C-alpha positions as CSV (number, residue, x, y, z in Angstrom):
1,X,16.1,17.8,-13.5
2,X,13.4,19.7,-11.7
3,X,11.3,17.9,-9.2
4,X,8.4,16.1,-10.8
5,X,5.6,14.4,-9.5
6,X,6.0,10.7,-10.2
7,X,2.3,10.1,-10.9
8,X,2.4,12.8,-13.5
9,X,5.3,10.9,-15.2
10,X,3.2,7.6,-15.3
11,X,0.0,9.6,-16.5
12,X,1.5,11.4,-19.3
13,X,4.1,9.2,-20.8
14,X,3.6,6.1,-23.1
15,X,3.1,2.7,-21.6
16,X,6.3,0.6,-21.4
17,X,6.5,-3.2,-22.0
18,X,7.1,-3.4,-18.2
19,X,3.9,-1.5,-17.4
20,X,1.8,-3.9,-19.7
21,X,3.4,-6.8,-18.0
22,X,2.2,-5.5,-14.7
23,X,-1.2,-4.9,-16.0
24,X,-1.5,-8.3,-17.5
25,X,-0.3,-10.1,-14.4
26,X,-2.9,-8.3,-12.4
27,X,-5.4,-9.4,-15.0
28,X,-4.0,-12.9,-14.2
29,X,-4.3,-12.4,-10.4
30,X,-7.9,-11.3,-10.8
31,X,-8.5,-14.3,-12.9
32,X,-7.1,-16.3,-10.2
33,X,-9.6,-14.7,-7.8
34,X,-12.5,-15.5,-10.1
35,X,-11.7,-19.2,-10.0
36,X,-11.0,-19.3,-6.4
37,X,-14.3,-17.6,-5.4
38,X,-16.3,-19.8,-7.8
39,X,-14.5,-23.0,-7.0
40,X,-17.0,-23.8,-4.3
41,X,-19.8,-23.1,-6.8
42,X,-18.3,-25.5,-9.2
43,X,-18.0,-28.2,-6.5
44,X,-21.4,-27.4,-5.0
45,X,-23.3,-30.2,-6.5
46,X,-20.7,-32.8,-5.8
47,X,-20.5,-31.6,-2.3
48,X,-24.2,-31.8,-1.8
49,X,-24.4,-35.3,-3.4
50,X,-21.5,-36.6,-1.2
51,X,-22.7,-35.2,2.0
52,X,-26.4,-34.8,1.5
53,X,-26.3,-31.1,2.2
54,X,-29.6,-29.1,2.3
55,X,-29.9,-25.8,0.2
56,X,-29.9,-23.7,3.1
57,X,-26.8,-25.3,4.8
58,X,-25.2,-25.2,1.3
59,X,-25.9,-21.4,0.9
60,X,-23.9,-20.8,4.3
61,X,-20.8,-22.6,3.0
62,X,-21.1,-20.9,-0.5
63,X,-21.0,-17.6,1.3
64,X,-18.2,-18.3,3.4
65,X,-15.3,-17.0,1.2
66,X,-17.6,-14.0,0.5
67,X,-17.4,-13.0,4.1
68,X,-13.8,-13.5,4.4
69,X,-13.4,-11.3,1.5
70,X,-15.2,-8.6,3.4
71,X,-13.0,-8.9,6.3
72,X,-10.0,-9.2,3.9
73,X,-10.7,-6.2,1.9
74,X,-11.0,-3.9,4.9
75,X,-8.2,-5.5,7.0
76,X,-5.8,-6.5,4.3
77,X,-6.7,-3.7,2.0
78,X,-5.9,-1.2,4.4
79,X,-2.3,-2.6,4.9
80,X,-1.7,-2.0,1.1
81,X,-1.8,1.7,1.9
82,X,0.7,1.2,4.7
83,X,3.2,-1.4,3.8
84,X,2.7,-1.4,0.1
85,X,0.9,-2.9,-2.6
86,X,3.4,-5.6,-3.5
87,X,4.0,-7.0,0.2
88,X,0.3,-7.2,0.5
89,X,-0.3,-9.2,-2.5
90,X,2.3,-11.6,-1.6
91,X,0.9,-12.2,1.8
92,X,-2.6,-12.7,0.4
93,X,-1.3,-15.2,-2.2
94,X,0.2,-17.4,0.6
95,X,-3.1,-17.2,2.6
96,X,-5.2,-18.1,-0.5
97,X,-2.9,-21.0,-1.5
98,X,-3.2,-22.5,2.3
99,X,-6.9,-22.0,2.3
100,X,-7.5,-23.6,-1.0
101,X,-5.0,-26.7,-0.2
102,X,-6.6,-27.4,3.2
103,X,-10.5,-26.9,1.9
104,X,-9.5,-29.9,-0.5
105,X,-8.6,-32.1,2.6
106,X,-12.2,-31.2,4.4
107,X,-14.5,-33.8,5.5
108,X,-17.3,-31.8,7.0
109,X,-19.2,-28.7,6.2
110,X,-17.8,-26.9,9.1
111,X,-14.3,-27.7,8.2
112,X,-14.9,-26.8,4.5
113,X,-16.6,-23.5,5.5
114,X,-13.7,-22.6,7.8
115,X,-11.0,-22.8,5.1
116,X,-13.4,-21.1,2.5
117,X,-13.4,-18.2,4.8
118,X,-9.6,-18.0,5.2
119,X,-9.5,-18.3,1.4
120,X,-11.7,-15.4,1.2
121,X,-9.6,-13.3,3.5
122,X,-6.6,-13.5,1.0
123,X,-9.0,-12.9,-1.9
124,X,-10.3,-9.6,-0.3
125,X,-7.0,-8.0,0.3
126,X,-5.7,-9.1,-3.0
127,X,-8.6,-7.5,-4.8
128,X,-7.8,-4.1,-2.9
129,X,-4.3,-4.3,-3.7
130,X,-4.3,-5.3,-7.4
131,X,-7.0,-2.7,-8.1
132,X,-4.6,-0.1,-7.0
133,X,-1.6,-1.4,-8.7
134,X,-3.6,-1.6,-12.1
135,X,-4.6,2.1,-11.8
136,X,-1.3,3.4,-10.5
137,X,0.9,1.5,-13.0
138,X,-1.0,2.4,-16.2
139,X,-0.9,6.0,-18.0
140,X,-3.9,8.2,-18.1
141,X,-4.8,7.4,-21.7
142,X,-4.8,3.7,-21.2
143,X,-6.2,3.6,-17.7
144,X,-9.7,2.8,-18.4
145,X,-8.8,0.0,-20.9
146,X,-6.2,-1.3,-18.3
147,X,-9.0,-1.2,-15.6
148,X,-11.5,-3.0,-17.8
149,X,-8.9,-5.6,-18.8
150,X,-8.4,-6.3,-14.9
151,X,-12.1,-6.5,-14.2
152,X,-12.8,-9.1,-16.9
153,X,-9.9,-11.2,-15.6
154,X,-12.4,-12.2,-12.9
155,X,-14.9,-13.8,-15.1
156,X,-12.2,-15.0,-17.7
157,X,-10.7,-16.9,-14.7
158,X,-14.1,-18.5,-13.9
159,X,-14.6,-19.3,-17.5
160,X,-11.1,-21.1,-17.9
161,X,-11.7,-22.6,-14.5
162,X,-15.1,-23.7,-15.4
163,X,-13.8,-25.5,-18.6
164,X,-11.1,-27.2,-16.6
165,X,-13.5,-28.2,-13.8
166,X,-16.4,-29.4,-15.9
167,X,-14.3,-30.8,-18.7
168,X,-11.5,-32.3,-16.6
169,X,-11.6,-32.2,-12.9
170,X,-15.0,-33.4,-12.3
171,X,-14.7,-36.0,-15.0
172,X,-11.5,-37.6,-14.1
173,X,-11.6,-36.8,-10.5
174,X,-14.1,-35.4,-7.9
175,X,-15.0,-31.8,-6.5
176,X,-11.8,-32.0,-4.2
177,X,-9.5,-31.7,-7.3
178,X,-10.9,-28.3,-7.9
179,X,-9.6,-26.9,-4.8
180,X,-6.2,-28.6,-5.1
181,X,-5.9,-27.3,-8.4
182,X,-6.6,-23.7,-7.2
183,X,-3.9,-24.0,-4.6
184,X,-1.2,-25.2,-7.1
185,X,-1.9,-22.5,-9.5
186,X,-2.1,-19.9,-6.6
187,X,1.3,-20.9,-5.4
188,X,2.7,-20.7,-8.7
189,X,2.1,-17.1,-9.1
190,X,4.0,-16.0,-5.8
191,X,7.5,-15.9,-7.5
192,X,6.0,-14.1,-10.6
193,X,4.6,-11.1,-8.4
194,X,7.9,-11.2,-6.4
195,X,10.0,-10.7,-9.4
196,X,8.0,-8.8,-12.0
197,X,5.9,-6.3,-10.1
198,X,7.7,-3.0,-8.6
199,X,6.0,-1.1,-6.0
200,X,4.0,1.8,-7.5
201,X,5.6,5.1,-7.6
202,X,2.3,6.8,-6.5
203,X,2.5,4.8,-3.2
204,X,5.8,5.9,-2.4
205,X,4.9,9.6,-3.3
206,X,1.9,9.4,-1.0
207,X,3.5,7.7,2.0
208,X,6.9,9.3,1.7
209,X,8.9,6.7,3.6
210,X,12.7,7.2,4.3
211,X,14.8,7.1,1.0
212,X,11.5,7.8,-0.9
213,X,13.3,9.4,-3.9
214,X,15.4,6.3,-4.2
215,X,12.5,4.1,-4.1
216,X,10.4,5.9,-6.5
217,X,13.4,6.1,-9.1
218,X,14.0,2.4,-8.7
219,X,10.1,1.9,-9.7
220,X,10.3,4.6,-12.6
221,X,13.4,2.8,-14.1
222,X,11.7,-0.5,-13.9
223,X,8.8,1.2,-15.9
224,X,11.6,2.8,-18.2
225,X,10.7,6.3,-17.2
226,X,12.6,9.4,-16.4
227,X,13.6,9.8,-12.6
228,X,13.2,12.7,-10.3
229,X,15.6,14.5,-8.1
230,X,13.3,15.3,-5.2
231,X,9.8,14.9,-4.1
232,X,7.1,17.6,-5.1
233,X,6.6,20.2,-2.3
234,X,3.6,20.2,-0.2
235,X,2.4,23.4,1.2
236,X,2.9,23.8,4.9
237,X,-0.8,24.8,5.2
238,X,-1.9,21.8,3.2
239,X,-4.2,19.2,5.1
240,X,-2.5,16.1,6.2
241,X,-3.5,13.3,4.2
242,X,-4.7,10.3,5.9
243,X,-6.2,7.0,4.7
244,X,-9.2,7.6,7.2
245,X,-10.2,10.6,4.9
246,X,-12.3,8.2,2.8
247,X,-14.8,8.6,5.7
248,X,-13.7,11.9,7.6
249,X,-13.2,14.1,4.6
250,X,-16.6,15.8,3.5
251,X,-15.7,15.5,0.0
252,X,-14.7,11.9,0.1
253,X,-17.5,10.5,2.6
254,X,-20.4,10.7,0.2
255,X,-18.3,9.2,-2.6
256,X,-17.1,6.4,-0.1
257,X,-20.6,5.5,1.2
258,X,-22.4,5.6,-1.9
259,X,-20.1,3.5,-3.6
260,X,-20.0,0.9,-0.9
261,X,-23.6,0.6,-0.4
262,X,-24.4,0.7,-4.2
263,X,-21.8,-2.0,-4.9
264,X,-23.1,-4.0,-1.9
265,X,-26.6,-4.1,-3.6
266,X,-25.4,-5.0,-6.9
267,X,-23.3,-7.9,-5.5
268,X,-26.5,-9.4,-4.1
269,X,-27.8,-9.8,-7.4
270,X,-24.6,-10.6,-9.1
271,X,-23.5,-13.6,-6.8
272,X,-27.1,-15.0,-6.9
273,X,-26.3,-16.2,-10.4
274,X,-22.7,-17.0,-9.7
275,X,-23.2,-19.1,-6.6
276,X,-26.9,-20.7,-7.3
277,X,-27.0,-21.2,-11.1
278,X,-25.0,-24.7,-10.9
279,X,-27.2,-26.0,-8.1
280,X,-30.4,-24.7,-9.7
281,X,-29.8,-26.2,-13.1
282,X,-28.6,-29.4,-11.7
283,X,-32.1,-29.8,-9.9
284,X,-34.2,-28.3,-12.5
285,X,-36.3,-31.1,-14.5
286,X,-35.0,-33.3,-16.3
287,X,-31.9,-32.8,-14.2
288,X,-28.4,-32.5,-15.3
289,X,-25.0,-34.1,-14.6
290,X,-22.5,-32.3,-12.4
291,X,-20.2,-31.4,-15.2
292,X,-23.3,-30.1,-17.6
293,X,-24.7,-28.0,-14.7
294,X,-21.2,-26.5,-13.9
295,X,-20.8,-25.5,-17.6
296,X,-23.6,-23.1,-17.2
297,X,-21.7,-21.2,-14.8
298,X,-18.8,-21.2,-17.4
299,X,-21.1,-19.6,-19.9
300,X,-22.4,-16.9,-17.5
301,X,-18.7,-15.9,-16.9
302,X,-18.1,-15.9,-20.8
303,X,-21.1,-13.4,-21.0
304,X,-19.4,-11.4,-18.3
305,X,-16.0,-11.3,-19.8
306,X,-17.5,-10.0,-23.2
307,X,-19.7,-7.7,-21.7
308,X,-16.9,-6.1,-19.5
309,X,-14.6,-5.9,-22.4
310,X,-17.2,-4.1,-24.7
311,X,-18.2,-1.9,-21.9
312,X,-14.7,-0.6,-21.6
313,X,-15.2,1.2,-24.9
314,X,-18.4,3.0,-23.7
315,X,-16.4,4.3,-20.7
316,X,-13.7,5.7,-23.0
317,X,-16.3,7.6,-25.1
318,X,-18.8,8.6,-22.2
319,X,-18.5,9.0,-18.5
320,X,-18.8,6.4,-16.0
321,X,-22.0,7.1,-14.2
322,X,-24.8,6.8,-16.9
323,X,-23.4,3.8,-18.8
324,X,-23.2,1.9,-15.6
325,X,-26.6,2.6,-14.4
326,X,-28.1,1.3,-17.7
327,X,-26.0,-1.8,-17.2
328,X,-27.3,-2.3,-13.7
329,X,-30.9,-1.9,-15.0
330,X,-30.6,-4.4,-17.7
331,X,-28.6,-6.7,-15.5
332,X,-31.8,-7.0,-13.2
333,X,-33.9,-7.7,-16.1
334,X,-31.4,-10.4,-17.0
335,X,-31.8,-12.0,-13.6
336,X,-35.5,-12.1,-13.8
337,X,-35.1,-13.6,-17.3
338,X,-33.0,-16.4,-15.9
339,X,-35.6,-17.1,-13.3
340,X,-38.2,-17.9,-16.1
341,X,-36.5,-21.5,-16.3
342,X,-35.4,-23.4,-19.3
343,X,-36.3,-26.7,-21.0
344,X,-32.7,-27.3,-22.5
345,X,-29.1,-27.0,-21.4
346,X,-28.5,-24.6,-24.2
347,X,-31.5,-22.5,-23.0
348,X,-29.9,-22.2,-19.5
349,X,-26.5,-21.2,-21.0
350,X,-28.0,-18.5,-23.2
351,X,-29.8,-17.0,-20.2
352,X,-26.8,-17.1,-18.0
353,X,-24.6,-15.4,-20.9
354,X,-27.2,-12.7,-21.0
355,X,-27.3,-12.1,-17.4
356,X,-23.6,-12.3,-17.0
357,X,-23.0,-9.7,-19.9
358,X,-24.9,-6.9,-18.1
359,X,-24.1,-7.5,-14.6
360,X,-20.4,-7.9,-15.0
361,X,-20.5,-4.8,-17.1
362,X,-21.8,-2.9,-14.1
363,X,-19.0,-4.4,-12.2
364,X,-16.6,-2.8,-14.6
365,X,-18.0,0.5,-14.2
366,X,-17.8,0.4,-10.3
367,X,-14.0,-0.5,-10.4
368,X,-13.4,2.4,-12.7
369,X,-15.2,4.4,-10.2
370,X,-13.0,3.2,-7.4
371,X,-10.0,4.2,-9.4
372,X,-11.2,7.5,-10.0
373,X,-13.0,8.3,-6.9
374,X,-10.3,7.5,-4.5
375,X,-6.8,9.5,-4.3
376,X,-3.5,7.4,-4.5
377,X,-2.9,7.9,-0.5
378,X,-6.0,6.2,0.3
379,X,-6.8,4.2,-2.8
380,X,-6.3,0.6,-1.7
381,X,-8.2,1.6,1.8
382,X,-11.0,3.1,-0.1
383,X,-11.2,0.3,-2.6
384,X,-10.9,-2.1,0.4
385,X,-13.7,-0.5,2.4
386,X,-16.1,-0.4,-0.5
387,X,-15.3,-4.1,-1.5
388,X,-15.6,-5.1,2.2
389,X,-19.1,-3.6,2.5
390,X,-20.1,-4.9,-0.8
391,X,-18.9,-8.4,0.4
392,X,-21.7,-8.1,2.9
393,X,-24.3,-8.0,0.1
394,X,-22.2,-10.9,-1.7
395,X,-22.2,-12.9,1.5
396,X,-25.8,-12.5,2.1
397,X,-26.7,-13.3,-1.6
398,X,-26.4,-17.3,-1.4
399,X,-27.7,-17.4,2.1
400,X,-30.7,-15.2,1.2
401,X,-31.6,-17.2,-1.9
402,X,-31.1,-20.5,0.2
403,X,-33.7,-19.4,2.6
404,X,-36.0,-18.0,0.2
405,X,-36.0,-21.3,-1.7
406,X,-36.7,-23.1,1.6
407,X,-39.5,-20.8,2.6
408,X,-41.3,-20.3,-0.8
409,X,-40.4,-24.0,-2.3
410,X,-37.6,-25.0,-4.8
411,X,-40.3,-24.5,-7.6
412,X,-40.5,-20.9,-7.1
413,X,-37.6,-19.9,-9.2
414,X,-39.1,-17.0,-10.9
415,X,-40.3,-15.4,-7.6
416,X,-36.8,-15.9,-5.9
417,X,-35.0,-14.5,-9.0
418,X,-37.2,-11.5,-9.2
419,X,-36.6,-10.7,-5.3
420,X,-32.9,-11.0,-6.0
421,X,-33.0,-8.8,-8.9
422,X,-33.9,-5.8,-6.6
423,X,-30.3,-5.3,-5.5
424,X,-29.1,-4.2,-8.9
425,X,-32.1,-1.7,-9.1
426,X,-31.3,-0.2,-5.7
427,X,-27.6,-0.1,-6.7
428,X,-28.6,2.1,-9.9
429,X,-30.3,4.6,-7.5
430,X,-27.5,4.9,-5.4
431,X,-25.0,5.5,-8.2
432,X,-27.4,8.0,-9.7
433,X,-27.0,10.0,-6.4
434,X,-23.1,9.8,-6.3
435,X,-21.0,12.7,-7.3
436,X,-18.2,11.6,-9.7
437,X,-14.9,13.6,-9.3
438,X,-11.2,13.0,-9.8
439,X,-9.8,12.4,-6.4
440,X,-6.2,12.6,-7.3
441,X,-6.7,16.0,-9.0
442,X,-8.5,17.3,-5.8
443,X,-6.0,15.9,-3.6
444,X,-2.8,17.5,-5.5
445,X,-4.7,20.8,-5.6
446,X,-5.1,20.6,-1.8
447,X,-1.5,20.0,-1.2
448,X,-0.2,22.6,-3.4
449,X,-2.4,25.2,-1.8
């Protein structure tokens, strides 16, 4: 057959069973990330009780994996565009398993903080790679649904992990068991990725290593697709494609920066609830047990999973930009609503469900923008850069909230929540300024010129 772009084969053909298996596995990996990131939040009340940790010091520990995620997204995410998505995911899983196991052995806050930092490095690289695999393994007709399922895997993992933590681990054991459980599940996923996930044809087409046609065809056969005889030609005068284009290319640079800082501001608001809800509820009069307080975070992620899933249907009917802006605005209102406090545990649960619904829907919008805004040859690097900058906001969120509580007083929940809600408002403004274009179509047009 004549030379055909393997990306067009994936885009235009029906999804095979193997493609859906890959997408579902990426959902599982994102669910694992959701549990691993929030494991310290589930454990926070127990750590504070055992070691007598103040809120400002606890905030630093809670931010450690988020700092690691920032570096991991940039450093390991970039490797996914050089080595490949699959080897990067395998390396990241090994790093995560080691970090989670060593966290459960910790006896001091500095030791626990360092192992959470290591875990975050693996999670950051994993997020950049799995985002690219999901986008590149799904057809154009099913990409928005695939991306939405992928993103809601994060809160679903936190929900399942929350039920396991509050209903079993914290009841039968202690906070250390949460990290050990995460290490075991992480290690169990390594052989599944090795056996079931082929490297994406889009990666091989973009990088064009030795034997690229054979490698592409191996992946296409795994997906039950027609094969190619040669690579699509690139014009001699076409610009050289480089991962650094995300910042050097004048058309990609504004998309990269506006996505990065918009995502950063939203994560400041997003992670305030995810990292502090358990501690806030456990301390709020009349006071709740560790399992009851942890259940509030579980309900926040239930709201996030439902919001993300329903939001996917909005993205199929409308474009990414305005629906996401609306979710950002409603998410900021939800955080202020949470800050008004509640007299019952059910009241706290409904407050976090509402907040999680809107804030995670906005996360779905951002991830869809990553897939659309970055071309295949720099998708993991672009996503990794955005996630890396975004983790600055995520990492600063628990620290900032901790110092606000210390400066204003633990009783000033509404004031602290109102300040933390400003992040999503700033994110809405930056997203409004961002141009939304199909980067793959632009890159293809440039190479055919």
